VOPAGU-2260 file (C-alpha; in pm, 1 decimal, decimal comma):
REM VOPAGU-2260
SITE   aa  ch    i         X         Y         Z
SITE  UNK   A    0   -6111,0    5505,4   -6711,6
SITE  UNK   A    1   -6075,6    5245,4   -6462,9
SITE  UNK   A    2   -6250,5    5031,0   -6681,0
SITE  UNK   A    3   -6095,3    5005,1   -7049,8
SITE  UNK   A    4   -6355,0    4836,6   -7186,7
SITE  UNK   A    5   -6650,7    5065,1   -7086,6
SITE  UNK   A    6   -6643,0    5326,1   -7381,5
SITE  UNK   A    7   -6702,0    5661,5   -7305,0
SITE  UNK   A    8   -6321,2    5719,2   -7229,5
SITE  UNK   A    9   -6185,1    6060,5   -7223,2
SITE  UNK   A   10   -5877,4    6134,9   -7297,8
SITE  UNK   A   11   -5704,6    6486,4   -7369,4
SITE  UNK   A   12   -5941,6    6602,5   -7595,6
SITE  UNK   A   13   -6273,4    6558,3   -7414,9
SITE  UNK   A   14   -6108,2    6727,1   -7108,8
SITE  UNK   A   15   -5986,0    7001,7   -7300,4
SITE  UNK   A   16   -6314,6    7046,2   -7396,6
SITE  UNK   A   17   -6467,7    7029,5   -7070,3
SITE  UNK   A   18   -6237,2    7272,1   -6945,3
SITE  UNK   A   19   -6303,6    7528,7   -7197,4
SITE  UNK   A   20   -6667,7    7492,6   -7144,4
SITE  UNK   A   21   -6603,7    7586,1   -6733,5
SITE  UNK   A   22   -6416,3    7829,7   -6738,3
SITE  UNK   A   23   -6624,0    7996,5   -7014,7
SITE  UNK   A   24   -6940,0    7978,1   -6769,2
SITE  UNK   A   25   -6655,3    8139,1   -6476,3
SITE  UNK   A   26   -6500,5    7883,1   -6283,0
SITE  UNK   A   27   -6125,0    7881,1   -6187,0
SITE  UNK   A   28   -6101,7    7500,4   -6088,9
SITE  UNK   A   29   -6182,4    7181,0   -6169,5
SITE  UNK   A   30   -6204,1    6917,5   -5879,4
SITE  UNK   A   31   -6228,7    6549,5   -5933,0
SITE  UNK   A   32   -6248,5    6254,3   -5708,6
SITE  UNK   A   33   -5965,8    5978,6   -5684,7
SITE  UNK   A   34   -6203,3    5710,1   -5613,0
SITE  UNK   A   35   -6106,7    5410,2   -5342,9
SITE  UNK   A   36   -5826,6    5222,9   -5601,5
SITE  UNK   A   37   -5720,8    4845,8   -5566,1
SITE  UNK   A   38   -5410,8    4895,6   -5329,3
SITE  UNK   A   39   -5192,2    4675,8   -5485,3
SITE  UNK   A   40   -5261,7    4704,0   -5842,8
SITE  UNK   A   41   -5247,6    5115,3   -5814,0
SITE  UNK   A   42   -4886,8    5071,6   -5663,8
SITE  UNK   A   43   -4761,7    4886,2   -5977,4
SITE  UNK   A   44   -4859,0    5184,5   -6137,2
SITE  UNK   A   45   -4870,7    5003,0   -6508,5
SITE  UNK   A   46   -5189,9    4917,9   -6762,1
SITE  UNK   A   47   -5512,1    5139,1   -6661,9
SITE  UNK   A   48   -5312,7    5294,5   -6354,0
SITE  UNK   A   49   -5044,0    5437,6   -6604,1
SITE  UNK   A   50   -5310,0    5596,4   -6831,5
SITE  UNK   A   51   -5480,9    5731,2   -6568,2
SITE  UNK   A   52   -5184,2    5919,7   -6406,3
SITE  UNK   A   53   -5093,8    6042,5   -6780,5
SITE  UNK   A   54   -5411,0    6144,1   -6843,4
SITE  UNK   A   55   -5461,1    6323,6   -6538,2
SITE  UNK   A   56   -5090,0    6513,6   -6572,2
SITE  UNK   A   57   -5244,6    6616,5   -6918,4
SITE  UNK   A   58   -5530,0    6768,1   -6747,4
SITE  UNK   A   59   -5323,0    6999,3   -6512,2
SITE  UNK   A   60   -5169,2    7109,1   -6808,9
SITE  UNK   A   61   -5461,9    7181,0   -7008,8
SITE  UNK   A   62   -5602,3    7347,8   -6717,5
SITE  UNK   A   63   -5296,5    7543,0   -6628,4
SITE  UNK   A   64   -5284,6    7675,3   -7011,7
SITE  UNK   A   65   -5634,6    7821,4   -6964,1
SITE  UNK   A   66   -5583,2    7986,7   -6663,8
SITE  UNK   A   67   -5766,5    7684,2   -6439,1
SITE  UNK   A   68   -5626,9    7528,4   -6140,3
SITE  UNK   A   69   -5704,9    7153,5   -6072,5
SITE  UNK   A   70   -5778,7    6992,4   -5744,1
SITE  UNK   A   71   -5845,0    6611,9   -5658,2
SITE  UNK   A   72   -5983,9    6495,1   -5329,7
SITE  UNK   A   73   -5957,6    6141,6   -5168,8
SITE  UNK   A   74   -6082,9    6009,3   -4859,8
SITE  UNK   A   75   -5807,7    5852,0   -4673,8
SITE  UNK   A   76   -5860,3    5546,5   -4537,2
SITE  UNK   A   77   -6130,8    5396,2   -4761,7
SITE  UNK   A   78   -5891,7    5128,9   -5012,1
SITE  UNK   A   79   -6007,2    4899,4   -5332,0
SITE  UNK   A   80   -6317,6    4849,6   -5492,8
SITE  UNK   A   81   -6479,8    4654,2   -5224,7
SITE  UNK   A   82   -6413,6    4990,7   -5020,0
SITE  UNK   A   83   -6230,1    4852,3   -4702,2
SITE  UNK   A   84   -6196,8    5088,2   -4428,3
SITE  UNK   A   85   -5829,7    5049,9   -4316,0
SITE  UNK   A   86   -5773,9    5143,1   -3941,6
SITE  UNK   A   87   -5517,8    5406,2   -3862,2
SITE  UNK   A   88   -5503,7    5253,5   -3539,0
SITE  UNK   A   89   -5384,8    4914,4   -3668,5
SITE  UNK   A   90   -5041,5    4919,6   -3769,7
SITE  UNK   A   91   -5084,0    4709,1   -4109,1
SITE  UNK   A   92   -5350,9    4895,1   -4214,9
SITE  UNK   A   93   -5174,6    5260,6   -4105,0
SITE  UNK   A   94   -4887,6    5132,2   -4333,4
SITE  UNK   A   95   -5115,7    5062,2   -4617,9
SITE  UNK   A   96   -5305,0    5410,9   -4597,0
SITE  UNK   A   97   -4949,3    5638,7   -4614,9
SITE  UNK   A   98   -4832,5    5413,6   -4829,9
SITE  UNK   A   99   -5088,1    5486,1   -5089,9
SITE  UNK   A  100   -5155,8    5858,7   -5043,3
SITE  UNK   A  101   -4804,6    5905,6   -5086,7
SITE  UNK   A  102   -4810,1    5697,0   -5419,0
SITE  UNK   A  103   -5045,8    5896,1   -5519,6
SITE  UNK   A  104   -4916,3    6264,5   -5377,6
SITE  UNK   A  105   -4667,0    6174,3   -5584,8
SITE  UNK   A  106   -4780,1    6028,3   -5894,8
SITE  UNK   A  107   -5032,2    6362,1   -5925,3
SITE  UNK   A  108   -4724,5    6622,3   -5865,8
SITE  UNK   A  109   -4827,8    6956,6   -5991,5
SITE  UNK   A  110   -5208,3    6920,0   -5911,2
SITE  UNK   A  111   -5298,0    7251,2   -5716,7
SITE  UNK   A  112   -5512,7    7167,9   -5473,4
SITE  UNK   A  113   -5531,7    6828,8   -5258,2
SITE  UNK   A  114   -5833,7    6770,1   -5029,0
SITE  UNK   A  115   -5803,1    6548,9   -4717,5
SITE  UNK   A  116   -6186,3    6448,2   -4721,8
SITE  UNK   A  117   -6282,1    6267,8   -4459,3
SITE  UNK   A  118   -6482,9    5979,8   -4569,5
SITE  UNK   A  119   -6861,9    5880,5   -4749,3
SITE  UNK   A  120   -6689,8    5645,6   -4794,8
SITE  UNK   A  121   -6455,5    5580,5   -4498,9
SITE  UNK   A  122   -6413,5    5706,0   -4157,2
SITE  UNK   A  123   -6335,7    5421,8   -3877,0
SITE  UNK   A  124   -6431,4    5341,6   -3534,6
SITE  UNK   A  125   -6278,0    5066,0   -3483,3
SITE  UNK   A  126   -5940,2    5046,0   -3222,0
SITE  UNK   A  127   -6082,7    5379,1   -3016,8
SITE  UNK   A  128   -6097,9    5592,8   -3381,3
SITE  UNK   A  129   -6271,5    5877,2   -3327,0
SITE  UNK   A  130   -6271,5    6225,1   -3468,9
SITE  UNK   A  131   -5938,3    6331,2   -3326,6
SITE  UNK   A  132   -5754,0    5997,0   -3532,1
SITE  UNK   A  133   -5853,1    6196,9   -3842,6
SITE  UNK   A  134   -5714,3    6527,7   -3749,3
SITE  UNK   A  135   -5404,3    6284,6   -3656,3
SITE  UNK   A  136   -5431,7    6135,0   -3957,6
SITE  UNK   A  137   -5516,6    6486,3   -4167,9
SITE  UNK   A  138   -5155,2    6629,5   -4042,0
SITE  UNK   A  139   -4955,3    6321,3   -4143,6
SITE  UNK   A  140   -5144,4    6353,0   -4486,9
SITE  UNK   A  141   -5069,9    6641,4   -4533,3
SITE  UNK   A  142   -4697,9    6697,8   -4469,3
SITE  UNK   A  143   -4685,6    6356,2   -4723,7
SITE  UNK   A  144   -4828,8    6575,0   -4977,2
SITE  UNK   A  145   -4609,8    6892,0   -4962,3
SITE  UNK   A  146   -4326,9    6647,4   -4949,1
SITE  UNK   A  147   -4442,9    6498,8   -5297,6
SITE  UNK   A  148   -4569,7    6784,1   -5425,0
SITE  UNK   A  149   -4487,5    7087,4   -5279,2
SITE  UNK   A  150   -4628,6    7363,4   -5495,7
SITE  UNK   A  151   -4972,3    7186,4   -5346,5
SITE  UNK   A  152   -5203,6    7329,8   -5130,5
SITE  UNK   A  153   -5416,9    7155,2   -4896,7
SITE  UNK   A  154   -5780,7    7091,3   -4798,0
SITE  UNK   A  155   -5922,5    7002,5   -4477,5
SITE  UNK   A  156   -6255,4    6830,3   -4503,1
SITE  UNK   A  157   -6524,3    6870,7   -4182,3
SITE  UNK   A  158   -6796,1    6658,5   -4423,1
SITE  UNK   A  159   -7028,3    6480,3   -4156,8
SITE  UNK   A  160   -7124,2    6550,6   -3835,3
SITE  UNK   A  161   -6843,2    6575,6   -3829,4
SITE  UNK   A  162   -6620,1    6428,3   -3930,6
SITE  UNK   A  163   -6770,5    6176,5   -4156,7
SITE  UNK   A  164   -6742,6    5798,6   -4051,3
SITE  UNK   A  165   -6484,1    5878,5   -3790,9
SITE  UNK   A  166   -6580,4    5799,5   -3414,7
SITE  UNK   A  167   -6952,4    5796,2   -3307,4
SITE  UNK   A  168   -7076,6    5956,5   -3672,2
SITE  UNK   A  169   -7031,0    5594,4   -3789,0
SITE  UNK   A  170   -7259,8    5352,5   -3680,4
SITE  UNK   A  171   -7132,4    5125,6   -3419,0
SITE  UNK   A  172   -7146,5    4775,8   -3561,2
SITE  UNK   A  173   -7049,6    4463,0   -3285,0
SITE  UNK   A  174   -6696,6    4327,7   -3427,6
SITE  UNK   A  175   -6691,3    4520,9   -3750,7
SITE  UNK   A  176   -6430,4    4433,2   -3951,8
SITE  UNK   A  177   -6410,4    4735,9   -4203,2
SITE  UNK   A  178   -6559,2    4588,7   -4483,6
SITE  UNK   A  179   -6850,9    4778,4   -4601,9
SITE  UNK   A  180   -7053,2    4446,9   -4644,7
SITE  UNK   A  181   -7038,7    4370,6   -4270,6
SITE  UNK   A  182   -7123,2    4786,2   -4187,0
SITE  UNK   A  183   -7408,4    4746,8   -4455,3
SITE  UNK   A  184   -7520,6    4407,1   -4267,1
SITE  UNK   A  185   -7484,2    4521,6   -3980,5
SITE  UNK   A  186   -7677,6    4910,7   -3973,4
SITE  UNK   A  187   -7953,3    4668,5   -4091,0
SITE  UNK   A  188   -8024,7    4508,2   -3755,2
SITE  UNK   A  189   -7919,3    4823,3   -3536,9
SITE  UNK   A  190   -8023,7    5114,0   -3733,6
SITE  UNK   A  191   -8317,9    5044,4   -3950,3
SITE  UNK   A  192   -8376,8    5299,4   -4226,9
SITE  UNK   A  193   -8064,6    5501,7   -4127,9
SITE  UNK   A  194   -7715,4    5558,8   -4272,5
SITE  UNK   A  195   -7433,4    5393,5   -4166,9
SITE  UNK   A  196   -7301,5    5791,7   -4113,9
SITE  UNK   A  197   -7428,9    6059,3   -4021,1
SITE  UNK   A  198   -7500,8    5943,5   -3679,7
SITE  UNK   A  199   -7393,2    6245,1   -3475,2
SITE  UNK   A  200   -7534,3    6533,8   -3281,3
SITE  UNK   A  201   -7439,7    6908,4   -3183,8
SITE  UNK   A  202   -7270,3    6826,1   -2915,6
SITE  UNK   A  203   -7059,1    6567,0   -3065,4
SITE  UNK   A  204   -7013,8    6835,3   -3361,1
SITE  UNK   A  205   -6923,9    7075,1   -3107,3
SITE  UNK   A  206   -6671,4    6831,5   -2942,9
SITE  UNK   A  207   -6515,0    6782,2   -3289,4
SITE  UNK   A  208   -6540,0    7141,5   -3396,8
SITE  UNK   A  209   -6349,7    7237,7   -3084,6
SITE  UNK   A  210   -6050,3    6983,0   -3122,1
SITE  UNK   A  211   -6036,8    7107,1   -3496,5
SITE  UNK   A  212   -6000,5    7432,0   -3473,1
SITE  UNK   A  213   -5764,1    7400,3   -3174,1
SITE  UNK   A  214   -5550,5    7218,4   -3377,0
SITE  UNK   A  215   -5598,7    7404,5   -3725,3
SITE  UNK   A  216   -5298,7    7611,0   -3641,3
SITE  UNK   A  217   -5058,1    7280,3   -3682,8
SITE  UNK   A  218   -5154,4    7297,9   -4023,6
SITE  UNK   A  219   -4967,1    7493,4   -4337,5
SITE  UNK   A  220   -5085,2    7850,9   -4325,7
SITE  UNK   A  221   -5212,4    7831,1   -4663,5
SITE  UNK   A  222   -5425,8    7538,1   -4577,5
SITE  UNK   A  223   -5785,2    7541,9   -4697,9
SITE  UNK   A  224   -6091,1    7414,3   -4485,2
SITE  UNK   A  225   -6415,0    7298,8   -4639,3
SITE  UNK   A  226   -6678,4    7350,2   -4416,0
SITE  UNK   A  227   -7080,0    7392,8   -4473,2
SITE  UNK   A  228   -7354,1    7625,8   -4324,3
SITE  UNK   A  229   -7469,9    7295,6   -4148,5
SITE  UNK   A  230   -7371,9    6975,1   -4029,2
SITE  UNK   A  231   -7615,0    6748,3   -4216,2
SITE  UNK   A  232   -7646,7    6617,1   -4615,1
SITE  UNK   A  233   -7790,3    6892,1   -4748,6
SITE  UNK   A  234   -7558,7    7145,2   -4520,7
SITE  UNK   A  235   -7837,4    7242,8   -4313,1
SITE  UNK   A  236   -7859,7    7251,9   -3913,8
SITE  UNK   A  237   -8114,5    6967,4   -3881,4
SITE  UNK   A  238   -7864,5    6670,0   -3779,2
SITE  UNK   A  239   -7553,2    6812,9   -3651,5
SITE  UNK   A  240   -7675,2    7148,6   -3611,0
SITE  UNK   A  241   -7562,1    7493,2   -3718,2
SITE  UNK   A  242   -7191,5    7542,8   -3819,9
SITE  UNK   A  243   -7184,9    7926,4   -3913,8
SITE  UNK   A  244   -7034,0    7965,8   -3519,0
SITE  UNK   A  245   -6766,3    7748,2   -3643,6
SITE  UNK   A  246   -6696,9    7882,5   -4000,9
SITE  UNK   A  247   -6645,9    8204,3   -3863,8
SITE  UNK   A  248   -6411,6    8085,9   -3605,0
SITE  UNK   A  249   -6198,4    7841,8   -3879,4
SITE  UNK   A  250   -6240,7    8169,7   -4112,5
SITE  UNK   A  251   -6027,2    8350,1   -3844,5
SITE  UNK   A  252   -5726,9    8125,8   -3880,4
SITE  UNK   A  253   -5727,5    8002,3   -4210,2
SITE  UNK   A  254   -5953,4    8032,4   -4544,7
SITE  UNK   A  255   -6291,1    7891,7   -4577,3
SITE  UNK   A  256   -6453,7    7722,9   -4886,1
SITE  UNK   A  257   -6806,6    7553,3   -4883,7
SITE  UNK   A  258   -6840,0    7182,3   -5024,3
SITE  UNK   A  259   -7207,5    7216,1   -5007,2
SITE  UNK   A  260   -7271,6    6883,4   -5184,2
SITE  UNK   A  261   -7625,1    6830,7   -5276,6
SITE  UNK   A  262   -7703,1    7224,5   -5381,8
SITE  UNK   A  263   -7666,6    7177,0   -5755,0
SITE  UNK   A  264   -7712,7    6822,7   -5852,2
SITE  UNK   A  265   -7734,3    6523,8   -5535,5
SITE  UNK   A  266   -7668,6    6173,7   -5642,6
SITE  UNK   A  267   -7710,4    5937,5   -5956,5
SITE  UNK   A  268   -8094,8    6054,9   -6087,2
SITE  UNK   A  269   -8004,6    6160,8   -6426,8
SITE  UNK   A  270   -8222,5    6469,1   -6527,4
SITE  UNK   A  271   -8152,4    6852,7   -6643,2
SITE  UNK   A  272   -8137,5    6984,0   -6284,5
SITE  UNK   A  273   -8292,6    7340,9   -6184,1
SITE  UNK   A  274   -8187,0    7419,9   -5863,6
SITE  UNK   A  275   -8111,9    7815,8   -5954,8
SITE  UNK   A  276   -8293,3    7969,2   -5651,2
SITE  UNK   A  277   -8136,6    7734,3   -5420,5
SITE  UNK   A  278   -7753,9    7768,6   -5595,5
SITE  UNK   A  279   -7805,3    8160,6   -5540,1
SITE  UNK   A  280   -7970,5    8180,5   -5217,6
SITE  UNK   A  281   -7695,4    7924,7   -5084,5
SITE  UNK   A  282   -7418,7    8181,1   -5193,5
SITE  UNK   A  283   -7571,0    8456,0   -5045,0
SITE  UNK   A  284   -7584,9    8281,6   -4705,4
SITE  UNK   A  285   -7200,7    8222,5   -4712,4
SITE  UNK   A  286   -7125,4    8527,9   -4770,8
SITE  UNK   A  287   -7322,3    8675,3   -4499,9
SITE  UNK   A  288   -7201,1    8450,8   -4256,0
SITE  UNK   A  289   -6820,4    8465,9   -4306,0
SITE  UNK   A  290   -6549,6    8512,9   -4615,6
SITE  UNK   A  291   -6597,1    8234,7   -4822,8
SITE  UNK   A  292   -6272,5    8170,5   -5023,1
SITE  UNK   A  293   -6454,1    7989,9   -5266,6
SITE  UNK   A  294   -6751,2    7667,6   -5338,0
SITE  UNK   A  295   -6749,9    7400,4   -5546,5
SITE  UNK   A  296   -7033,2    7257,2   -5786,6
SITE  UNK   A  297   -7098,4    6854,4   -5797,6
SITE  UNK   A  298   -7199,2    6668,1   -6132,3
SITE  UNK   A  299   -7223,7    6334,6   -6214,8
SITE  UNK   A  300   -7343,4    6391,0   -6608,3
SITE  UNK   A  301   -7125,8    6712,8   -6713,8
SITE  UNK   A  302   -7232,0    6663,5   -7044,4
SITE  UNK   A  303   -7579,1    6702,7   -6953,0
SITE  UNK   A  304   -7576,1    6975,2   -6623,8
SITE  UNK   A  305   -7455,0    7218,0   -6834,4
SITE  UNK   A  306   -7720,3    7533,5   -6692,3
SITE  UNK   A  307   -7667,9    7443,4   -6373,1
SITE  UNK   A  308   -7281,7    7417,9   -6375,5
SITE  UNK   A  309   -7354,7    7809,3   -6523,8
SITE  UNK   A  310   -7607,0    7928,0   -6288,6
SITE  UNK   A  311   -7343,0    7811,8   -5999,8
SITE  UNK   A  312   -7066,9    7984,3   -6171,3
SITE  UNK   A  313   -7251,2    8304,2   -6203,5
SITE  UNK   A  314   -7363,8    8268,3   -5878,0
SITE  UNK   A  315   -7002,2    8279,3   -5719,2
SITE  UNK   A  316   -6896,5    8531,6   -5893,8
SITE  UNK   A  317   -7245,6    8761,3   -5796,5
SITE  UNK   A  318   -7504,3    8579,5   -5572,5
SITE  UNK   A  319   -7723,6    8931,2   -5575,2
SITE  UNK   A  320   -7870,3    8809,8   -5941,5
SITE  UNK   A  321   -8203,2    8719,5   -6046,2
SITE  UNK   A  322   -8196,1    8303,9   -6104,2
SITE  UNK   A  323   -8481,2    8325,4   -6344,9
SITE  UNK   A  324   -8280,3    8598,3   -6526,4
SITE  UNK   A  325   -7949,4    8408,6   -6481,6
SITE  UNK   A  326   -8179,4    8083,4   -6651,5
SITE  UNK   A  327   -8288,0    8271,4   -6925,3
SITE  UNK   A  328   -7960,9    8448,3   -7037,6
SITE  UNK   A  329   -7805,7    8077,6   -7031,7
SITE  UNK   A  330   -8085,7    7977,3   -7275,3
SITE  UNK   A  331   -8079,0    8269,9   -7458,8
SITE  UNK   A  332   -7684,8    8234,2   -7541,4
SITE  UNK   A  333   -7740,5    7863,7   -7654,4
SITE  UNK   A  334   -8068,1    7845,0   -7811,4
SITE  UNK   A  335   -8110,3    8218,5   -7937,4
SITE  UNK   A  336   -8327,3    8508,2   -7758,2
SITE  UNK   A  337   -8650,9    8424,8   -7893,0
SITE  UNK   A  338   -8601,2    8080,0   -7697,0
SITE  UNK   A  339   -8468,4    8212,8   -7369,2
SITE  UNK   A  340   -8815,2    8129,9   -7206,5
SITE  UNK   A  341   -8667,7    7769,0   -7170,5
SITE  UNK   A  342   -8495,0    7909,7   -6900,3
SITE  UNK   A  343   -8797,7    7944,8   -6712,6
SITE  UNK   A  344   -8996,4    7608,5   -6840,3
SITE  UNK   A  345   -8662,1    7402,2   -6750,9
SITE  UNK   A  346   -8803,8    7433,7   -6391,5
SITE  UNK   A  347   -9067,2    7182,0   -6451,3
SITE  UNK   A  348   -8773,8    6937,8   -6502,7
SITE  UNK   A  349   -8717,3    6976,9   -6093,7
SITE  UNK   A  350   -8982,1    6685,6   -5959,3
SITE  UNK   A  351   -8751,6    6390,3   -5941,0
SITE  UNK   A  352   -8721,7    6370,0   -5558,7
SITE  UNK   A  353   -8394,3    6243,5   -5426,2
SITE  UNK   A  354   -8069,2    6428,6   -5275,8
SITE  UNK   A  355   -8132,5    6792,5   -5225,2
SITE  UNK   A  356   -8467,7    6816,3   -5394,8
SITE  UNK   A  357   -8610,8    7134,6   -5264,0
SITE  UNK   A  358   -8771,0    7279,3   -5496,4
SITE  UNK   A  359   -8957,0    7638,2   -5525,7
SITE  UNK   A  360   -9274,1    7517,6   -5608,7
SITE  UNK   A  361   -9451,5    7182,3   -5613,1
SITE  UNK   A  362   -9601,5    7082,7   -6012,2
SITE  UNK   A  363   -9908,3    6909,7   -6060,0
SITE  UNK   A  364   -9914,8    6655,8   -6296,7
SITE  UNK   A  365  -10117,3    6874,9   -6546,1
SITE  UNK   A  366   -9897,8    7155,8   -6501,6
SITE  UNK   A  367   -9617,4    6996,3   -6588,5
SITE  UNK   A  368   -9740,4    6831,9   -6871,7
SITE  UNK   A  369   -9830,4    7159,0   -7008,6
SITE  UNK   A  370   -9489,4    7264,2   -6927,0
SITE  UNK   A  371   -9299,3    6983,2   -7131,6
SITE  UNK   A  372   -9517,7    7038,5   -7421,4
SITE  UNK   A  373   -9420,4    7398,9   -7442,1
SITE  UNK   A  374   -9022,0    7291,1   -7397,5
SITE  UNK   A  375   -9086,4    6989,7   -7690,5
SITE  UNK   A  376   -9230,4    7295,8   -7910,3
SITE  UNK   A  377   -8947,4    7529,3   -7833,4
SITE  UNK   A  378   -8671,3    7265,8   -7900,3
SITE  UNK   A  379   -8807,9    7131,7   -8177,4
SITE  UNK   A  380   -8815,0    7518,0   -8335,6
SITE  UNK   A  381   -8452,4    7570,6   -8236,3
SITE  UNK   A  382   -8117,8    7575,4   -8278,1
SITE  UNK   A  383   -7770,9    7583,2   -8187,4
SITE  UNK   A  384   -7585,0    7716,3   -8467,2
SITE  UNK   A  385   -7513,1    8051,1   -8313,3
SITE  UNK   A  386   -7446,6    7887,7   -7950,7
SITE  UNK   A  387   -7202,4    8174,9   -7826,2
SITE  UNK   A  388   -7089,9    7907,6   -7526,7
SITE  UNK   A  389   -6835,3    7646,2   -7585,9
SITE  UNK   A  390   -7047,4    7368,3   -7469,0
SITE  UNK   A  391   -6927,7    7007,3   -7382,8
SITE  UNK   A  392   -6934,4    6757,9   -7560,4
SITE  UNK   A  393   -7123,3    7012,8   -7834,0
SITE  UNK   A  394   -7437,5    7260,3   -7881,8
SITE  UNK   A  395   -7610,7    7005,6   -8058,3
SITE  UNK   A  396   -7568,2    6699,6   -7865,4
SITE  UNK   A  397   -7690,9    6932,2   -7588,7
SITE  UNK   A  398   -8026,8    7025,4   -7741,7
SITE  UNK   A  399   -8055,1    6656,5   -7858,6
SITE  UNK   A  400   -8027,1    6510,3   -7502,8
SITE  UNK   A  401   -8285,0    6823,6   -7378,4
SITE  UNK   A  402   -8523,2    6723,1   -7603,2
SITE  UNK   A  403   -8511,9    6307,5   -7507,7
SITE  UNK   A  404   -8584,2    6428,6   -7159,4
SITE  UNK   A  405   -8854,6    6684,4   -7250,4
SITE  UNK   A  406   -9043,5    6394,3   -7436,4
SITE  UNK   A  407   -8969,9    6141,6   -7151,3
SITE  UNK   A  408   -9126,0    6334,1   -6888,7
SITE  UNK   A  409   -9420,8    6474,9   -7141,3
SITE  UNK   A  410   -9448,0    6030,5   -7146,6
SITE  UNK   A  411   -9455,0    5994,8   -6758,9
SITE  UNK   A  412   -9647,0    6304,9   -6711,6
SITE  UNK   A  413   -9917,5    6180,0   -6944,1
SITE  UNK   A  414  -10191,7    5961,4   -6961,3
SITE  UNK   A  415  -10117,2    5539,4   -6928,3
SITE  UNK   A  416   -9716,3    5560,7   -6949,9
SITE  UNK   A  417   -9549,0    5252,9   -7017,0
SITE  UNK   A  418   -9319,3    5295,5   -6679,2
SITE  UNK   A  419   -9118,9    4943,2   -6762,8
SITE  UNK   A  420   -9034,7    5057,4   -7101,7
SITE  UNK   A  421   -8941,0    5380,7   -7005,4
SITE  UNK   A  422   -8715,4    5234,7   -6712,2
SITE  UNK   A  423   -8540,1    5048,0   -6963,3
SITE  UNK   A  424   -8510,6    5368,1   -7191,8
SITE  UNK   A  425   -8369,6    5543,7   -6929,0
SITE  UNK   A  426   -8109,9    5263,8   -6798,0
SITE  UNK   A  427   -7979,6    5272,2   -7181,9
SITE  UNK   A  428   -7954,9    5607,3   -7238,4
SITE  UNK   A  429   -7814,0    5668,6   -6882,6
SITE  UNK   A  430   -7715,1    5416,9   -6683,5
SITE  UNK   A  431   -7598,7    5151,0   -6984,0
SITE  UNK   A  432   -7228,8    5182,9   -6850,2
SITE  UNK   A  433   -7370,8    4948,4   -6575,8
SITE  UNK   A  434   -7379,3    4671,6   -6849,6
SITE  UNK   A  435   -7028,7    4707,9   -6890,8
SITE  UNK   A  436   -6809,3    4764,3   -6599,6
SITE  UNK   A  437   -6909,8    4587,2   -6219,7
SITE  UNK   A  438   -7133,9    4835,7   -6010,8
SITE  UNK   A  439   -6990,5    4995,8   -5687,2
SITE  UNK   A  440   -7056,7    4812,9   -5384,4
SITE  UNK   A  441   -7297,3    5103,8   -5308,1
SITE  UNK   A  442   -7551,5    4958,6   -5584,6
SITE  UNK   A  443   -7813,8    5258,9   -5633,5
SITE  UNK   A  444   -7826,7    5221,5   -6052,0
SITE  UNK   A  445   -8103,3    4980,5   -6061,2
SITE  UNK   A  446   -8307,3    5227,9   -5814,6
SITE  UNK   A  447   -8233,9    5522,7   -5995,8
SITE  UNK   A  448   -8350,3    5385,7   -6317,0
SITE  UNK   A  449   -8743,6    5244,9   -6123,2
SITE  UNK   A  450   -8767,8    5558,3   -5931,3
SITE  UNK   A  451   -8745,2    5797,6   -6239,9
SITE  UNK   A  452   -8966,4    5561,6   -6434,7
SITE  UNK   A  453   -9243,3    5622,4   -6120,3
SITE  UNK   A  454   -9250,3    6000,4   -6158,6
SITE  UNK   A  455   -9620,3    6133,3   -6152,3
SITE  UNK   A  456   -9725,4    5787,6   -6036,6
């Protein structure tokens, strides 16, 4: 939407059909990321920004007409397509943060939930910024949000170890100027192989969470806290420690929701994900730990990840359901009961290593190839004429895309695949948007295409 010549532009019709689909799956809220935006251009509220605001206002209306809520999340201090990390302890940067936050809260008035997300991208450790800087800033941003949009509910994010990018969670780069470029160059020198964030430890997480819980009564009574079971990118205890003790303490004061980002999909490498056992087990873990109010299901490929989205909604409704039966149920609804076995076979797609990849089983190349052959056979003999779910963009297009992926996986697992040709085909079908728009400052599209082409190598 921010790049008018990119194609693939969604308007009222596309969003309406997407909302019909997620409503049918069982979701109650549509969430989107308000990406870092050019500061002065956004404030002018003309051109693409005016159209963006108009479209998202329509999304609010479309969702409400369907009984759905809408939520946007935004990191408070990452500004511009260059990802400048503005510092709240710098007076000019602070003015910019507050002015831009106020602008979007007013422009998108009517949005039901507003997520104050600590970072990634975002955060700061310049000028003595630490986790308390984020807490203080979140209080101010919450007040601004409710002044401009009185009906909104605030969600406070605790992503990171915690909080993402604030204080010691961010790698310390000498004389850092707040730019993404200098940050990356710096961590290459001081933290080879590491990340600019997720540098905290359990002791640091404890101090941050103790301060956060102490300050939590200052936030609105209906505020929600997004907090996972563990402080790591995969929401486990491996980096910043186990979060369950904090979840239980927070739940005594405010509602808690899960922002377990990688459980359904992870990032960038597009394929038909199959992470159903983990989706259901994570929901059960959460409900055992605390009275979770909700959970999110992330996707970068909403026109492909239908099975994962359906499973995530069903897991929140009833986490005790058998994930294999849910998978078969979905495929029966889409392709007919004679092809419900596809639900089990699709597990063979979950061989792409990446964020959140915790497969139930490891496939040999030969086993996977046999599964792909069966998938192709089923899909070639199936149709979606009687699909009982309102899939977006259409059941027929979903069928076509699955068949394309099945054939690609079969080629990759077969003898002597032409990996360079596959990489080019994958780029054309999944990532060619980057031929028309500038790649994000976090340039991973090229590596994603290469990684896909090297499967089973």
